C-alpha positions in Angstrom: 100.7 12.9 13.2 103.0 15.7 14.2 102.2 18.7 16.3 102.1 20.8 13.2 99.7 18.4 11.5 97.4 18.6 14.5 97.5 22.4 14.5 96.4 22.3 10.8 93.6 19.9 11.6 92.4 22.2 14.3 91.1 24.7 11.8 87.4 23.9 11.4 87.2 23.9 7.6 84.7 22.0 5.5 85.7 19.4 2.8 85.7 21.9 0.0 87.8 24.4 1.9 90.3 21.7 2.8 90.6 20.7 -0.9 91.2 24.3 -1.8 93.8 24.7 1.0 95.6 21.6 -0.3 95.7 23.1 -3.8 97.1 26.4 -2.3 99.7 24.4 -0.3 100.8 22.6 -3.4 101.0 25.8 -5.4 102.9 27.5 -2.6 105.5 24.8 -2.2 106.0 23.8 -5.8 105.7 27.1 -7.6 105.8 30.1 -5.3 108.6 29.0 -2.9 111.1 28.2 -5.6 110.7 31.7 -7.0 110.9 33.6 -3.7 114.7 34.0 -3.6 114.8 35.5 -7.1 112.0 38.0 -6.2 113.7 38.9 -2.9 117.1 39.5 -4.6 115.7 41.5 -7.6 112.7 43.2 -6.0 110.8 42.2 -9.1 107.0 42.1 -8.8 106.0 38.4 -8.6 103.5 38.5 -11.5 103.8 34.7 -12.1 102.8 34.1 -8.5 99.8 36.5 -8.7 98.7 34.8 -12.0 98.9 31.4 -10.3 96.8 32.7 -7.4 94.3 34.1 -9.8 94.1 30.8 -11.7 92.9 29.3 -8.5 90.3 32.1 -8.1 91.5 33.0 -4.6 90.2 36.6 -4.7 86.7 35.2 -5.1 86.8 33.6 -1.6 86.0 36.9 0.1 83.6 38.4 -2.5 79.9 37.7 -2.3 78.5 35.3 -5.0 76.2 38.0 -6.3 79.2 40.1 -7.3 81.3 37.4 -9.0 82.7 35.7 -5.9 82.7 32.2 -4.4 82.7 33.0 -0.7 84.5 30.7 1.8 85.1 31.0 5.5 87.3 33.7 7.0 89.3 30.8 8.6 89.9 29.3 5.2 91.2 32.8 4.1 93.6 32.9 7.1 94.9 29.4 6.3 95.6 30.4 2.7 97.4 33.6 3.8 99.6 31.5 6.1 100.5 29.0 3.4 101.3 31.6 0.7 103.3 33.7 3.2 105.4 30.7 4.3 106.4 30.2 0.7 107.0 33.9 -0.1 106.1 36.6 2.4 106.0 39.3 -0.3 103.4 37.4 -2.3 101.4 36.7 0.8 101.0 40.3 1.6 100.3 41.3 -2.0 97.3 38.9 -2.0 96.2 39.6 1.6 96.0 43.3 0.9 93.2 42.7 -1.6 91.1 41.5 1.4 92.3 44.3 3.7 91.3 47.0 1.2 88.0 45.5 -0.2 86.4 44.0 3.0 84.9 47.5 3.9 83.4 47.7 0.5 82.0 44.2 0.9 80.6 45.0 4.4 79.5 48.6 4.0 79.3 49.5 0.4 76.0 50.0 -1.4 74.7 47.4 -3.8 75.6 49.7 -6.7 79.2 50.1 -5.4 79.5 46.4 -4.9 78.2 45.6 -8.4 80.5 48.1 -10.0 83.7 47.5 -8.1 83.8 44.0 -6.6 83.7 41.9 -9.9 87.1 43.5 -10.8 88.7 42.1 -7.7 86.9 38.7 -8.0 88.4 38.5 -11.5 91.9 39.0 -10.1 92.3 42.7 -9.7 94.7 44.2 -7.1 93.7 46.6 -4.3 95.5 48.9 -1.9 94.6 50.3 1.5 95.7 53.9 1.7 95.8 55.2 5.3 99.4 56.1 6.3 100.9 59.5 5.7 104.4 60.9 6.5 103.0 62.6 9.7 100.1 60.2 10.4 101.1 56.6 11.1 99.7 54.9 14.2 97.7 58.1 14.8 95.4 58.2 11.8 93.7 61.4 13.0 96.8 63.3 12.0 96.2 62.6 8.3 96.1 65.7 6.0 94.7 64.2 2.7 91.7 66.4 1.9 88.3 65.5 0.4 86.4 68.5 -1.0 82.9 68.3 -2.3 82.4 69.8 -5.8 78.9 69.0 -7.1 78.7 65.3 -7.9 82.4 64.9 -7.6 84.9 64.7 -4.7 88.2 66.5 -5.3 91.2 64.8 -3.5 94.4 66.5 -2.6 97.3 65.2 -0.5 99.4 62.1 -0.3 100.0 58.7 1.3 103.2 56.7 2.1 104.1 53.1 2.8 101.1 51.9 0.7 101.3 48.2 -0.1 100.3 47.5 -3.7 100.2 51.3 -4.2 102.2 51.0 -7.5 100.1 48.2 -9.0 96.5 48.5 -7.5 93.4 48.7 -9.7 91.4 50.1 -6.7 92.5 52.1 -3.7 90.5 52.3 -0.5 91.5 55.9 0.4 91.1 57.6 3.8 91.1 61.4 4.1 89.4 64.3 5.9 86.2 65.9 4.6 86.6 69.7 4.1 84.4 71.7 6.4 84.3 69.3 9.3 86.7 70.7 12.0 86.8 67.7 14.3 90.0 65.7 13.3 88.2 62.4 14.2 84.8 63.3 12.8 86.2 64.5 9.5 87.8 61.2 8.5 86.0 59.8 5.5 86.7 57.0 3.0 86.2 56.5 -0.8 87.4 54.2 -3.6 89.9 55.8 -6.0 90.3 54.0 -9.3 93.5 53.3 -11.2 94.1 55.9 -14.0 92.3 58.7 -12.2 93.9 62.0 -13.5 96.1 63.5 -10.7 97.0 60.2 -9.1 100.8 59.9 -9.1 103.1 57.2 -7.9 105.9 59.2 -6.5 108.3 56.4 -5.6 108.5 52.8 -4.3 110.6 51.9 -1.3 113.8 49.9 -1.3 113.0 47.7 1.7 114.7 45.4 4.2 112.2 42.6 3.6 109.2 41.6 1.5 111.1 43.2 -1.3 108.9 42.0 -4.1 105.9 43.6 -2.6 105.6 47.2 -3.8 105.4 49.8 -1.1 104.6 53.2 -2.6 104.4 56.9 -1.9 101.3 58.3 -3.6 100.3 61.9 -4.5 96.8 63.1 -5.2 96.8 66.4 -7.2 93.2 67.4 -7.7 91.9 63.9 -8.3 88.2 64.0 -9.2 86.3 61.0 -7.8 82.6 60.3 -8.5 80.5 61.0 -5.4 79.1 57.4 -5.7 82.6 56.1 -4.8 82.2 57.5 -1.2 81.8 54.6 1.3 79.3 55.5 3.9 78.7 59.2 4.7 81.2 62.0 5.2 82.8 61.6 8.7 82.1 57.9 9.0 85.7 57.0 8.0 87.1 56.4 11.5 84.4 53.9 12.4 85.0 52.1 9.1 88.8 52.2 9.6 88.6 50.6 13.1 86.2 47.9 11.8 88.6 47.3 8.8 91.7 47.0 11.0 90.0 44.5 13.4 89.5 42.2 10.5 92.9 42.8 8.8 95.0 42.4 11.9 94.2 38.6 12.2 95.3 38.5 8.6 98.6 40.1 9.5 98.9 37.5 12.2 98.4 34.7 9.7 101.1 36.3 7.5 103.5 36.3 10.5 102.6 32.8 11.4 103.4 31.6 7.9 106.9 33.1 8.3 107.2 31.6 11.8 106.1 28.2 10.6 108.7 28.3 7.7 111.5 29.3 10.0 110.6 26.6 12.6 110.4 23.8 9.9 113.7 24.9 8.4 115.5 25.1 11.7 114.2 21.7 13.0 115.2 20.0 9.7 118.7 21.5 9.9 119.4 20.6 13.5 118.1 17.1 12.9 120.9 16.7 10.3 123.7 18.9 11.4 126.2 17.4 13.8 128.6 18.9 16.4 130.9 16.8 18.5 129.5 13.6 17.0 125.9 14.4 18.0 123.0 15.9 16.1 122.4 19.5 17.3 118.8 18.6 18.3 120.2 16.0 20.7 121.6 18.7 23.0 119.3 19.4 25.9 119.6 23.1 25.7 118.5 23.1 22.1 115.6 20.8 22.9 114.5 23.3 25.6 114.6 26.1 23.0 112.7 24.1 20.4 110.1 23.2 23.0 109.5 26.9 23.9 109.2 27.8 20.2 106.8 24.9 19.5 104.7 25.8 22.5 104.4 29.5 21.4 103.6 28.4 17.8 100.9 26.1 19.0 99.3 28.7 21.2 99.4 31.4 18.6 98.0 29.2 15.9 95.2 28.0 18.2 94.3 31.6 19.0 94.3 32.4 15.2 91.4 30.0 14.7 89.7 31.3 17.8 89.8 34.9 16.5 88.7 33.7 13.1 85.6 32.2 14.7 84.9 35.6 16.4 85.1 37.4 13.0 82.8 34.8 11.4 80.3 35.1 14.2 79.6 38.7 12.9 80.4 40.4 16.2 82.3 43.7 16.5 83.7 43.5 20.0 86.9 41.6 19.3 89.4 44.4 18.9 91.5 43.4 22.0 91.7 39.8 20.8 92.8 41.0 17.3 95.5 43.1 18.9 96.7 40.3 21.2 96.9 37.9 18.2 98.7 40.4 15.9 101.1 41.3 18.6 102.0 37.8 19.7 102.1 36.3 16.3 104.4 39.0 14.9 106.7 38.9 18.0 106.9 35.1 17.5 107.7 35.5 13.8 110.7 37.7 14.6 111.9 35.5 17.5 111.4 32.3 15.5 113.3 33.7 12.5 116.1 35.1 14.7 116.5 31.8 16.5 116.5 29.9 13.2 119.4 32.0 12.0 121.2 31.3 15.3 120.7 27.6 14.9 122.1 27.6 11.4 125.2 29.4 12.7 127.3 31.1 10.1 125.2 29.6 7.3 122.1 31.3 8.7 123.7 34.7 8.1 124.2 33.8 4.4 121.7 33.9 1.6 122.3 30.3 0.7 119.5 29.5 3.3 116.1 31.2 3.4 116.2 31.8 7.1 118.2 34.9 6.4 115.3 36.1 4.2 112.7 35.1 6.7 114.4 37.1 9.4 114.2 40.2 7.2 110.6 39.5 6.2 109.5 39.0 9.8 110.4 42.5 11.0 107.7 44.4 9.2 105.0 42.3 10.9 105.8 44.0 14.2 105.4 47.4 12.6 102.5 47.6 10.1 98.8 47.5 11.0 99.7 49.2 14.2 103.1 48.9 15.8 103.3 46.3 18.6 103.9 49.2 21.1 100.5 50.6 20.0 98.9 47.2 20.4 100.3 46.8 23.9 98.8 50.2 24.7 95.4 49.2 23.3 95.4 46.0 25.2 96.5 47.6 28.5 94.1 50.5 28.1 91.2 48.1 27.8 91.5 47.2 31.5 91.0 50.8 32.7 87.8 51.2 34.7 85.1 53.0 32.8 
C-alpha cells in the first residue's frame, strides 16, 4: 500500500460512499481525463463531462432527501471534488460551484424555497455564486449591486464579474446591497436569481490562463425583477450568510487544489522513474529524492488536514473559519508548487503541451486567487491571534 493509498484510506467514508467514490474515480480517469486536453485547448464547455456527472447523480449528494437529493457526507463530497479536479480542473470547479452556490439555500432557505429550487439542482441543474464586482473583490463590502423593494418584487440593478458558471447557470445566488440601509456591511443581502429573468445579461466570458473550459462571466442586471420569496433570510443578513458560505466552500477549493497537486505529483513521479540521465533514473539522484520527499510530506499533511476540516464542517459547528483559511491557503500554495516542480522535473517536455503538467501549472494558479486571495487568508489567520 503506497502513501497515496493510505491517504485515501484515511477519509472516514462508509461502504456506500466508497463505492460511489470508486465510480467517480473510474469516470474521472476513463472519460473525463481523456477529454481534458481538448477542452483546455478549445475552451469548449465540457457538456459530456457534466452529463456523465449527472448520470451518477452527484448533485444529489448535497441536497436533502425531501427535496430530491440523496445526501452523503461532506467528506465524500470533498473526495469527489478532488478526483474530478485531478482529471480536469475545469470540470471539477463547474461541479463544485453547484455546492458553493446552493449550500446556503440548503442551510438557511425556507421549506418553500427548498421545495421550489433544490429539485432543479438535484436533477442536474447548474448554479453560480455571484459575489465579485470590478471594485469589490476580497472586500465584499464594496459591492454596488443594488436590491430595491417594490411591492412583492425586488428590483436588481448592477453587475458582477469573474462569476464561475455565470454563462450557464440555472440559478444564481446573488449578493447585493439593500436600498435604504446605509451601513455598507449591514446592507448586504442575498437572493436567488433564476435563469431567463428579464434584464439579466451575460456581458462576456473571460479568455483565461487556466480552467479554460469553465465559463467565467461578467453579468449585468438591468432592472431584474425577482420575487420577494427568493430572498434568503432577511434584508441585511447577507454578510453573515456570505461568511458561513465561504467557510464551507473554502475546503472545497482546497480539495480542488489537492486534485491538481495529486495529478502533478503522480505524473512527475512516473516520469522520473522512467526518464534516465547519465545512465541513472532521475529519481535515483539524491537531490531529486529530497525534493520528492518534501512534496510528498506536504501532500500528506494537506490531505490529512482536509479530512480534519471536513469533520469540523460535518459536526455542525461554525467556529472553523481559521482552519478553513489555513487549509485553502496551504493546499493552493502546494498545488502551484507541485505543478511548477513537475514542469521542472519534466525539463523541456514539461513546457510543452504534449504533457499535462503544463496544463496543471496553469490550472493551479487560480486556486491561490479565488475564494479569497492567499494574502487575505494570511491576514485572516494572523489577525485571529490578536488579543481581544
